[in-house]
C-alpha positions as CSV (number, residue, x, y, z in Angstrom):
1,M,95.8,125.4,60.9
2,I,98.2,127.7,62.9
3,Q,98.6,126.7,66.6
4,K,97.1,129.1,69.1
5,N,100.5,129.4,70.9
6,T,101.9,131.0,67.7
7,L,99.6,134.0,67.7
8,K,99.8,134.2,71.5
9,F,103.6,134.5,71.3
10,L,103.3,137.3,68.8
11,K,100.8,139.1,71.0
12,D,103.0,138.8,74.0
13,L,106.1,139.9,72.0
14,K,104.2,143.1,70.9
15,K,103.7,143.9,74.6
16,N,107.3,143.0,75.6
17,N,109.5,143.9,72.7
18,D,112.9,143.7,74.4
19,R,115.8,141.3,74.3
20,D,115.6,140.2,77.9
21,W,112.0,139.1,77.5
22,F,112.7,137.4,74.2
23,K,115.6,135.5,75.7
24,A,113.5,134.3,78.6
25,N,110.8,133.2,76.1
26,K,113.1,131.6,73.5
27,K,111.4,128.2,73.8
28,E,108.0,129.7,73.0
29,Y,109.6,131.5,70.0
30,D,111.1,128.3,68.7
31,L,107.7,126.5,68.9
32,A,106.0,129.4,67.1
33,K,108.7,129.6,64.4
34,E,108.5,125.8,63.8
35,D,104.7,126.0,63.5
36,F,105.1,128.8,60.9
37,I,107.8,126.8,59.0
38,Q,105.5,123.7,58.7
39,F,102.6,125.7,57.4
40,T,104.8,127.6,55.0
41,Q,106.0,124.2,53.6
42,R,102.4,123.2,53.1
43,L,101.7,126.4,51.2
44,L,104.9,125.9,49.0
45,N,103.7,122.4,48.2
46,G,100.4,123.7,47.2
47,I,101.8,126.6,45.1
48,A,104.1,124.1,43.3
49,E,100.9,122.4,41.9
50,F,100.0,125.4,39.8
51,D,103.4,127.3,39.7
52,S,106.1,124.7,39.4
53,W,109.2,126.7,40.4
54,A,107.9,126.8,44.0
55,A,109.0,123.1,44.3
56,D,112.6,124.3,44.4
57,L,112.1,126.5,47.5
58,T,112.2,125.7,51.2
59,P,110.7,127.7,54.0
60,K,114.2,128.7,55.0
61,D,114.6,130.3,51.6
62,C,111.4,132.4,52.1
63,M,111.1,133.4,55.7
64,F,112.2,136.8,57.0
65,R,114.2,137.0,60.2
66,I,112.3,138.2,63.3
67,N,115.1,140.6,64.2
68,R,114.6,144.1,63.0
69,D,117.2,146.3,61.4
70,T,117.0,149.4,63.6
71,R,120.1,151.2,62.2
72,F,118.0,153.7,60.1
73,S,114.7,153.6,61.9
74,K,113.3,155.8,64.7
75,N,111.6,152.6,65.9
76,K,114.2,150.8,68.0
77,D,112.2,147.8,68.9
78,P,114.6,144.9,68.3
79,Y,112.0,142.4,67.0
80,K,109.2,142.2,64.4
81,T,105.9,141.2,65.8
82,N,105.0,139.1,62.8
83,F,106.1,136.0,60.8
84,G,106.4,136.5,57.0
85,A,107.5,134.4,54.0
86,N,108.1,135.7,50.5
87,M,107.4,132.7,48.3
88,S,108.9,134.0,45.1
89,R,111.4,132.7,42.6
90,G,114.7,133.4,44.3
91,G,113.3,133.5,47.8
92,R,112.7,136.2,50.4
93,K,114.8,138.9,48.8
94,S,113.4,138.4,45.4
95,M,111.4,141.2,43.7
96,Y,110.1,138.7,41.1
97,P,106.2,138.4,41.0
98,G,105.3,135.8,43.6
99,Y,103.3,135.1,46.7
100,Y,103.5,136.2,50.4
101,F,102.2,134.8,53.7
102,H,102.0,137.0,56.8
103,I,100.9,136.4,60.4
104,A,100.4,139.1,62.9
105,P,97.7,139.8,65.5
106,G,94.9,141.5,63.7
107,D,96.9,141.6,60.4
108,T,97.1,138.1,58.8
109,F,96.9,137.8,55.0
110,V,98.2,136.1,51.9
111,A,99.3,138.4,49.1
112,G,101.1,138.5,45.8
113,G,102.3,140.4,42.8
114,M,105.2,142.9,42.7
115,Y,106.0,145.0,45.8
116,K,108.2,148.0,45.1
117,P,109.9,146.7,41.9
118,E,113.2,148.2,40.7
119,S,112.8,151.1,38.3
120,K,113.8,149.1,35.3
121,D,111.3,146.4,36.1
122,L,108.6,149.0,36.8
123,A,109.3,150.5,33.4
124,K,108.8,147.1,31.7
125,V,105.4,146.6,33.4
126,R,104.3,150.1,32.4
127,Q,105.3,149.5,28.9
128,E,103.2,146.3,28.9
129,I,100.2,148.2,30.3
130,D,100.7,150.8,27.5
131,Y,101.0,148.2,24.7
132,N,98.7,145.4,26.0
133,P,96.4,146.5,28.8
134,S,93.5,144.3,28.1
135,P,94.6,141.1,30.0
136,L,95.3,143.1,33.1
137,I,92.0,145.0,32.9
138,D,90.2,141.7,32.5
139,I,92.0,140.2,35.5
140,I,91.2,143.1,37.9
141,N,87.6,143.3,36.7
142,D,86.9,139.6,37.1
143,K,84.2,139.0,39.7
144,E,86.2,136.3,41.6
145,F,89.2,138.6,41.7
146,K,87.2,141.4,43.2
147,K,85.6,139.0,45.7
148,L,89.0,137.7,46.9
149,Y,91.1,141.0,46.8
150,G,88.8,143.9,46.1
151,S,91.3,145.7,43.8
152,L,94.9,146.3,43.0
153,D,96.9,147.8,45.9
154,G,100.2,149.6,46.1
155,E,101.6,153.1,46.1
156,Q,100.7,155.4,43.2
157,L,102.2,158.5,41.7
158,K,100.2,161.6,42.1
159,T,100.7,162.4,38.4
160,A,101.6,160.6,35.2
161,P,104.9,158.7,35.1
162,K,107.6,160.1,32.9
163,G,107.0,159.4,29.2
164,Y,103.2,159.0,29.5
165,P,100.5,161.7,28.9
166,K,98.3,162.6,31.8
167,D,95.2,161.8,29.7
168,H,96.4,158.2,28.9
169,E,93.3,156.0,28.8
170,N,95.0,153.7,31.5
171,I,96.7,156.3,33.5
172,D,95.3,154.9,36.8
173,L,97.1,151.7,36.1
174,L,100.3,153.4,34.9
175,R,100.5,155.4,38.1
176,Y,101.1,152.3,40.2
177,K,104.6,151.9,41.7
178,G,103.8,148.3,42.7
179,F,101.2,145.8,41.8
180,I,100.0,143.8,44.7
181,V,96.8,142.2,46.1
182,F,95.8,141.1,49.6
183,H,93.5,138.4,50.8
184,R,92.9,139.0,54.6
185,I,92.3,136.4,57.2
186,D,90.7,137.0,60.6
187,D,92.6,135.9,63.7
188,K,89.8,133.4,64.6
189,D,90.2,131.7,61.3
190,L,93.9,131.0,61.8
191,H,93.1,128.1,64.0
192,S,90.4,126.5,61.8
193,E,90.8,123.3,59.9
194,D,90.1,124.9,56.6
195,L,92.9,127.6,56.9
196,Y,95.1,125.9,54.3
197,E,92.2,125.8,51.8
198,R,91.4,129.4,52.5
199,C,95.0,130.4,51.9
200,M,95.4,128.4,48.8
201,L,92.2,129.9,47.3
202,G,93.8,133.4,47.9
203,L,97.2,132.4,46.5
204,K,96.0,130.5,43.4
205,G,93.8,133.5,42.4
206,I,97.0,135.6,42.2
207,L,98.5,133.5,39.4
208,P,96.9,135.4,36.5
209,L,98.3,138.7,37.8
210,N,101.7,137.2,38.3
211,Q,101.7,135.7,34.8
212,Y,100.9,139.1,33.3
213,L,103.7,140.8,35.3
214,R,106.2,138.0,34.3
215,T,105.3,138.5,30.7
216,A,106.2,142.1,31.0
217,L,109.5,141.3,32.7
218,D,110.5,138.3,30.5
């Protein structure tokens, strides 16, 4: 489970997003961060049981800094109001198909797939969809997949990508600019004893999608 003080810290930070408040509440931040680190380690251990490369990662490899980069943003709040960990091969900056864990008040989830891949990698996935769409179609039409995630998520082009006809039989899949899924978790469930099992169910179900995407890339 996630400790109640972790979500409370994020709620308080959202109301008091400034450096003076953060400095005065550094102890609470450290406790919340350590709680997130420990739970992320549990998730990595669980992922390693079905996706072996995860055994090489540590929470430090995966966690994003709470400080925001405000240089090119209209929003000058100095801190993010969430904890996030990209559990992918290569760590937090990796674009390789993997898994993600995110905690924020009213917006907690596990997720996976490919988020905003580079153009060359996106081209490879689209080529795989063009040549071999059946496995992906089977994955997203699976009853358990729909129960856990609903459908594929991610930005889509308004028209056909370059090189593909507008009437392509799988044009809806080809229009995706990323291939991700979300399994959302209510705030009240964060503190339950079965949170880990709930997260692992959502993460393990992403494996077939990641395997399809990795086939396209590799």
